[in-house]
N, C-alpha and C positions, 0 to 999 in steps of 0.2 A: 823040179822044173824051174827054170829061170824066171825071174820076175819081168814084167813088161817094162818097157822104157817109159820114163816120165813124159806125160803128155803136156803138163803145165810148163809154161815158160816163166822162169824166176828172174827177177831183177832186184838186187844183184844175184848172180848165179852161184857164187861160191863163198862169199864172205860178208858178214855183217859188221860194219864199222861203227864204233861208239866213240865220240870225241868228247874229252873232258873239258872242264873239271867235273869230277863226279860227286860233287857236293849236293847235286840235285838230280832229279830224274833225267836221264838222257834217252832220247827216242831215235830208233832207226826204223826206216820204212822198207818193208818187203812187198814188192808187187808180184801178184800171181795172175797170170793171163792164161785163158783157156782158148786156144785157137781151133779146137775141134768142133764138130757138130753135135756133140753129146755133152750133157751136164756132167760135171766132175765134182765128187766129194773130196774134201781135203781136211787135214789135221796138221797143226803145227806143234811139234814136241821139242823139248829142250832137256839137256843134261843137268841144268841148274834151275829147276822150276821156282825156287824161292828167291832167286835173284832177278827174275824177269816177270813182266806182266804182258801178255799177248792178247791183242784185241783186233779182230776176232781170232780165236784159236782153232775154230773149225767152222764148217759150213759147206755150201754148195755154190759153185761158180757156173753160171749158165753158159751155154755154148756161145763162143765168140765174144765173151766179155772178160773183164778182169776186176780184181779187188786189191785194195791196199791193206796190208796187215801192219799194225803198229806194234813194234817190239820195244818195250820200255824197260830200260835197265835201272834198277833201284840204286839210290846213293850208297857209296861204300868208300872205304879208305884205300885209295889207289897206291899200289906199290909198283914202280916202274920196272923193278927186277923180277916181278912175278908175271910169267906168261899166262895168258888166258887159255884155259882148257875147255871152255864152254863151247857147246855145239848145238846146232838146231837141225831138225829134220822135218821136211815137208813131205807128208805122206798123202797119197791121193789114190782114187779109184774111180772108174766110170760109174756114174749113178745108174742103177737099174731103171728101166722104163716104168716099172710098177712099184717104185719105192714109196713106202708110206712111213717107215720108221728108220731114221738115219742111224741111230745107235744099233739097231738090229742089223742093218746092212754091214756095219763095220764088224760086228760080232760074227756074222755068218760069212764074211768075205774069205775067199780062198787065197793062199799065199801068192799064187801066180797072177791074181787080179790086182794086187797091191803094187803101187809105184812109189818111189821115194827119192828125195834129193837132200843132200847134207850140206850144211854151211857151218863154217867156223866163225868165232867171234874174235874181234881184235879191239883193243883199247888204245886210244891215242890221246896224248896230252898236247895242248898248244905248244909249238916250238918256242924256245926261249928267245929266238931271233924275232919271232912274230910279236912277242910281248914287248921286246925292246923297241921294235919298229912302231908299235902302237903308242908306246910311251913317248917316243921322240916326236911322232906326229902330233900328239896332244900338246907337247911343249911348243912346237912350232906354231900351232894354231893360237895358243895362249899368248906367245910372244908377238905374233902379228896383231892380235887384238889389242895388246898393250901398247904397241907402237902407234897404231892408229889413234888410240885414245890420247897418248902423249903428244903427238903432232897436233891434234886438235886443241889441246890445252895450252900449247905454247905458241899459238898464232900471234903474229905481231899485232900491236895495238891498232895500227892503221887499218889492218884487215878487219878487226872487230869494229872499228869506227865506221868502216864502209857499210856495215850492216845496219847502221842507224838511219833508217829511211826518213825519219822526220827531219834530221839535220841536213841530210843530203837534198831533200826537197826544198828546204829553205834556201840553201846555197844556189840551187838551180834557178829558183824564182828570182833571186837577187841578180844572177847573171843575165837573165832575160830582161829584167828591168834596166840594168846598166846598158845592155845592147840597144834597147829602145831609146834611152837617154842619149847615148853617143850618136845614134842615127839622127835624133832630133837636133842635137847641137851642130852636127855636120850640115844638115839642111839649113839651119838658122844662119850658120856662118857663111854658107854659100849665098844665101839671100842677101845678107849684109854686104858681102863683097860686091854683089851685082848692083845693089843700091848705091854703094859708095862709088863704084865706077861710073854710074850714071850721074851722080851728084858732082863728081870731080870733072866730068866732061862739061856739065853745065856751068860750073864755077870757072873753069878754064876759059870758057868763051866769054864770060862776063867780067872776070877779075882783071885788075891792073897789074903791072909788073911787080908792085910792092905788096900784093895781097896773096902771095903763094902760100904763106904759112898762116892762114886764117884760123880763128878759134874752132870753126866747124870742122875743118879737116883734122886738126889735132885731136878733137874729141872722138871723131870717127876712128882714127888710128888707135887711140887708147881702148876704145870699145872692142875693136878687132883683136887687139893683143890680149884683152881680158878673156874673150871667148876662146882664143887659142890655148890660153893657160888652163882654163876649165876643161877643155877637150883633152889636153895632154894629161891632166890629173886623173880624169875618168879612165883614160886608156891604161894608165899605170895601175889603177885600182882593179880594172878588169883583168889585167895580166896576172896580178897577184892572186886574185880569186881563182883564176884558171889553173894556176900552179897548185893551189890547195886542193881543188877538185881532182886534179890528176893524181896527187899523192893518195887521196882517199880511195880512188878507184883501184890502186895497186893492191 
């Protein structure tokens, strides 16, 4: 009599893939789902029991639930010319309603009550192109990090100087002081001119034709010229400091 069709849903259905390198344990996961309204007993068997560790390798899957079975391949010397002949079989049967001893159930099961699914095993090593791509990616990352470090180390001295907050603060304070001084001199010069104009008008009304070049007017003119010279010198100094600040900010 033919066996019943497998009621469990396997994922993957036909093939377990193990990806190297195989210098350590490699694990593949097999999902067993029970879509029925009955509990299902299962067993996982292999043609190479010494090469694999299966957890769990047997048990009961409740109705409408699923479990994950870990299939662990033990380390071995991989030969790409050797094809894998290892196979797995998932055997199952509907659990009796009055089941008390699972081992006894398997022992007393009739052939037509058993269901099974077979899977083959395949071994895969990482492609050489994948390795090359990974190596190149690492080289690019290292090169980028090195470039950033180099660019930082060869910054111009002016850029480094601009980071000196103490020196920059002193220069800005000096600029402000010069601005105040220039404005004060402008106001003073304006006031002197106004006073001189008033004085000249008074003296013009009182002076004789021979007194146009009196000592008072000469002194006033000299004073005005001195203030203009000081103002010009401060403007030049202010301009020079402004140029220096501009270079530091670059």
